[in-house]
C-alpha positions in Angstrom: 22.6 -13.0 75.7 19.3 -10.6 75.6 19.4 -9.5 78.8 23.0 -8.2 78.4 21.9 -6.1 75.4 18.8 -4.9 77.5 21.3 -3.7 79.7 23.4 -2.0 77.4 20.8 -0.6 75.5 18.8 1.0 79.1 22.4 2.2 79.6 22.9 4.2 76.6 19.6 5.9 76.6 20.3 6.9 80.1 23.6 8.6 79.4 21.4 10.6 76.7 18.8 11.5 78.6 21.0 12.7 81.4 21.2 16.1 79.7 17.4 16.2 80.2 16.8 14.9 83.9 16.5 11.5 84.9 14.5 9.0 82.5 11.1 8.4 84.3 10.2 4.0 84.6 8.0 4.6 81.5 11.3 5.5 79.3 13.3 2.6 80.7 10.0 0.7 79.9 10.0 1.7 76.3 13.7 1.1 75.3 13.8 -2.4 77.2 10.5 -2.9 74.9 12.7 -1.7 71.7 15.4 -4.0 71.9 15.2 -6.4 69.0 14.3 -10.4 69.3 17.4 -12.6 69.5 16.8 -15.6 67.4 18.0 -19.1 69.9 20.2 -21.7 68.3 18.3 -24.2 67.0 17.8 -27.2 70.0 19.2 -30.4 69.5 17.1 -33.6 70.5 16.8 -34.6 74.1 18.6 -37.0 74.8 18.5 -39.6 78.2 21.7 -40.0 78.1 25.1 -38.7 79.1 27.8 -40.4 77.5 27.7 -40.3 73.6 31.2 -40.9 72.6 32.3 -43.1 70.3 28.9 -43.9 69.4 27.6 -44.2 65.8 24.2 -42.3 65.3 21.8 -44.0 63.3 18.8 -42.7 61.0 16.3 -44.2 58.7 18.8 -44.3 55.8 21.2 -46.7 57.8 18.1 -49.2 57.8 17.1 -51.7 55.1 13.1 -52.7 55.6 11.2 -56.1 55.8 7.6 -56.3 55.8 5.6 -58.9 56.0 1.7 -59.4 54.9 -0.9 -57.1 55.9 -4.0 -57.9 57.0 -5.1 -54.8 57.1 -5.2 -52.1 54.5 -1.9 -49.1 55.1 -2.0 -46.1 53.8 1.3 -44.3 53.8 4.8 -45.6 54.5 5.3 -47.4 57.9 8.7 -46.2 58.6 9.6 -42.6 58.5 11.6 -40.0 60.1 11.4 -36.3 61.0 13.1 -34.0 63.1 15.7 -37.0 64.4 12.6 -39.3 65.4 11.9 -42.5 63.0 8.3 -43.1 63.8 6.4 -46.5 62.6 2.6 -47.6 62.2 3.1 -50.8 63.3 1.3 -52.4 59.9 2.4 -54.0 58.1 4.1 -56.4 60.7 8.1 -56.2 59.9 11.7 -54.7 60.7 13.8 -52.8 59.5 17.6 -53.9 60.0 20.7 -52.3 59.8 22.8 -52.6 57.0 26.0 -53.6 58.7 26.4 -56.7 60.6 27.3 -56.6 64.3 29.1 -58.7 66.4 30.0 -57.7 69.9 28.7 -53.8 70.4 26.4 -51.4 72.9 23.3 -50.6 71.5 21.5 -47.5 73.1 18.1 -46.1 71.7 15.5 -44.1 73.0 11.5 -45.2 71.9 7.7 -44.6 73.4 4.3 -45.6 72.4 2.4 -42.3 71.8 -0.1 -41.6 73.9 -3.0 -42.3 70.8 -1.4 -46.1 71.8 -3.3 -46.3 75.3 -6.5 -47.6 73.3 -3.8 -50.9 73.9 -3.3 -51.6 77.4 0.2 -53.3 76.5 1.4 -52.2 73.0 4.4 -53.7 71.3 7.4 -53.3 69.9 10.9 -55.2 70.2 14.9 -54.7 69.6 16.5 -57.8 67.4 19.8 -58.8 68.0 22.0 -61.2 65.6 19.6 -61.3 62.7 20.1 -64.4 60.8 19.1 -66.0 57.6 16.3 -65.3 55.5 14.1 -62.2 56.2 10.4 -63.3 57.7 7.7 -62.8 60.3 9.8 -63.5 62.7 13.5 -64.0 61.7 15.9 -66.1 63.5 17.3 -63.9 66.3 17.4 -62.8 69.5 15.4 -60.4 71.0 15.1 -57.8 74.0 11.3 -56.8 74.1 9.9 -53.4 73.7 6.9 -54.8 74.8 5.4 -52.2 77.8 4.5 -55.1 80.2 7.9 -57.0 79.6 10.5 -53.9 79.1 14.1 -55.0 78.3 13.3 -58.8 78.6 15.2 -61.1 76.8 14.1 -63.9 74.7 14.9 -66.1 71.6 13.1 -65.4 68.6 13.7 -68.9 67.2 12.2 -72.3 68.7 15.6 -73.4 67.7 17.6 -71.2 69.9 17.3 -72.4 73.5 17.9 -69.0 75.9 18.9 -69.1 79.5 17.6 -65.9 80.9 17.8 -63.8 84.3 15.1 -61.3 84.8 14.3 -58.6 87.2 10.6 -57.7 87.1 10.7 -55.9 90.5 13.4 -53.3 88.8 11.3 -53.1 85.4 8.2 -51.7 87.3 9.9 -49.4 89.1 11.5 -48.0 86.4 9.3 -47.8 83.7 7.7 -45.0 82.6 4.2 -44.7 81.3 2.7 -44.8 78.0 3.6 -41.5 75.8 6.4 -40.9 77.7 10.7 -42.1 76.4 12.1 -45.0 77.9 16.0 -45.2 77.5 17.1 -48.8 76.6 20.8 -50.2 76.4 21.8 -53.3 75.5 25.2 -54.5 75.5 25.9 -57.4 73.4 29.2 -60.1 74.3 30.6 -62.8 72.9 26.7 -63.6 72.0 25.4 -62.8 75.9 22.9 -59.9 76.5 22.7 -57.6 79.2 19.6 -55.2 78.9 19.4 -51.7 81.1 16.0 -50.0 80.8 16.4 -46.4 82.4 20.0 -46.6 84.0 18.9 -49.9 85.8 19.8 -53.2 84.8 17.0 -55.6 83.8 18.1 -58.4 82.4 20.9 -61.1 81.1 20.8 -64.3 78.8 23.7 -66.7 78.7 25.6 -67.1 75.2 23.7 -69.1 72.6 24.9 -70.3 68.8 23.9 -66.6 67.8 26.7 -64.5 68.0 26.9 -62.0 65.3 24.0 -60.6 63.3 22.1 -57.8 61.9 20.3 -55.0 64.4 16.5 -54.7 63.6 13.4 -52.7 65.3 10.0 -54.2 64.9 7.1 -53.3 63.7 4.4 -55.1 65.7 1.0 -53.9 65.2 1.7 -50.8 67.2 2.5 -47.2 66.4 5.6 -46.4 68.5 8.6 -43.5 67.9 12.6 -44.3 68.5 15.2 -41.4 68.9 18.7 -41.3 69.1 19.9 -44.7 67.9 23.5 -45.3 69.0 25.8 -48.1 68.2 29.3 -49.1 69.4 31.1 -51.8 68.4 33.2 -53.5 71.3 36.7 -54.3 70.2 37.6 -56.1 73.5 
């Protein structure tokens, strides 16, 4: 748009100066410099996902918080949101969870450990599915790992729930992005079975357990972590 305006202004200047002779290169440059700056439209948050139709975007206000007891002094709020990014300090340990329980659904989100987390070689967080019963550290639920070394692995967070899981470590190593960069997680929940996808590649699947619905949550597990573009689509089939 700025280039078009510059061209128009230059042509007008050329016409005005035609009576006085051909404009010099210096006059052309002065005309271009006088073109007023144009405000660019505000950029939306970059997303690693291409298809978003039918998904509901979640913000921090759409979650409740459960905080466990902290062994260390905590400064400020653990969970905050700014410019569409939900940030977690990692202390105290706990989680935020949706205000509404979910059954069959697809969850998409992106997350990263800030570069400051590199002092910990294996920073940790997680994505909790089918949270059931009392809030505690940790609740009865299934978890898709956010821990760097086990990214997108599926496990049970309850000794009462035995989970049969298929996992692909080679695929994880190939597609996982370094600390400081965003990783895209997609989880499909169908009749109690989970399938996890990391940066477009399927990593793990679990067979159904007794848990088939419950709240969705994000973990605070000792390390700073950021989340963005959290989207949920409930499945009706």
